[in-house]
SENU-387155 format. One record per residue (C-alpha): residue number from 1; residue in one letter; x, y, z. Coordinates in nm, 4 decimals. Layout:
NUM/a/X/Y/Z
...
END
This chain:
1/m/-0.4202/0.9285/-1.0990
2/n/-0.4500/1.2964/-1.1778
3/e/-0.4861/1.5835/-0.9306
4/r/-0.8654/1.5956/-0.9727
5/e/-0.8963/1.2372/-0.8500
6/k/-0.7080/1.3070/-0.5265
7/k/-0.8871/1.4115/-0.2100
8/r/-0.7278/1.6381/0.0509
9/l/-0.7572/1.5690/0.4226
10/t/-0.6367/1.7761/0.7167
11/l/-0.5400/1.5788/1.0285
12/d/-0.4409/1.6807/1.3803
13/f/-0.1844/1.4665/1.5636
14/d/-0.0675/1.4883/1.9208
15/p/0.3087/1.5518/1.9406
16/s/0.4070/1.1899/2.0081
17/a/0.1979/1.0573/1.7169
18/f/0.3410/1.3243/1.4858
19/d/0.6957/1.2389/1.5968
20/l/0.6282/0.8706/1.5245
21/l/0.4876/0.9574/1.1825
22/e/0.7980/1.1630/1.1010
23/e/1.0281/0.8843/1.2251
24/l/0.8470/0.6211/1.0172
25/a/0.8619/0.8440/0.7113
26/l/1.2348/0.9077/0.7524
27/d/1.3148/0.5420/0.8221
28/s/1.1125/0.4168/0.5256
29/g/1.2015/0.6897/0.2761
30/k/0.8303/0.7593/0.2292
31/t/0.6385/1.0801/0.2710
32/k/0.4125/1.1160/0.5734
33/a/0.1190/1.0655/0.3368
34/g/0.2843/0.7481/0.2068
35/v/0.3195/0.6125/0.5605
36/i/-0.0477/0.6859/0.6273
37/r/-0.1501/0.5154/0.3002
38/t/0.0532/0.2072/0.3984
39/a/-0.1024/0.2083/0.7460
40/l/-0.4502/0.2191/0.5915
41/a/-0.3646/-0.0758/0.3680
42/v/-0.2410/-0.2793/0.6675
43/y/-0.5520/-0.1843/0.8648
44/a/-0.7748/-0.2953/0.5754
45/v/-0.6014/-0.6350/0.5575
46/a/-0.6344/-0.6831/0.9338
47/r/-1.0025/-0.5832/0.9264
48/d/-1.0792/-0.8152/0.6356
49/e/-0.9015/-1.1075/0.8018
50/e/-1.0794/-1.0499/1.1328
51/k/-1.4121/-1.0625/0.9469
52/k/-1.3081/-1.4134/0.8342
53/n/-1.2109/-1.5006/1.1953
54/n/-0.8442/-1.5052/1.0937
55/k/-0.5605/-1.3310/1.2754
56/l/-0.2826/-1.1035/1.1539
57/a/0.0416/-1.1763/1.3370
58/v/0.4147/-1.1130/1.3381
59/i/0.5931/-1.4448/1.2944
60/d/0.9522/-1.4887/1.4091
61/e/1.2211/-1.6823/1.2221
62/n/1.1144/-2.0036/1.3985
63/g/0.7536/-1.9729/1.2852
64/n/0.6237/-1.8566/1.6230
65/a/0.3672/-1.5788/1.6486
66/v/0.5261/-1.3065/1.8615
67/k/0.2644/-1.0342/1.8160
68/q/-0.0934/-1.0215/1.6998
69/l/-0.2604/-0.7195/1.5438
70/v/-0.6087/-0.6712/1.6876
71/i/-0.8517/-0.4224/1.5343
72/t/-1.0922/-0.2805/1.7901
END
């Protein structure tokens, strides 16, 4: 992808959301933009699965669903 294909977006975050974004970026070794791109990809998967009446969940080591991601 070259620079002409990229789109620029300016976002405003409240301080706690910005702090979380910085923490996720540092912990993952990604840029803030990279974290946002990953979040969009996860959101898209969750949305697509909900359209099929499926659920996106966190499964523990015993195969139990411990959290479910719900898109509202």
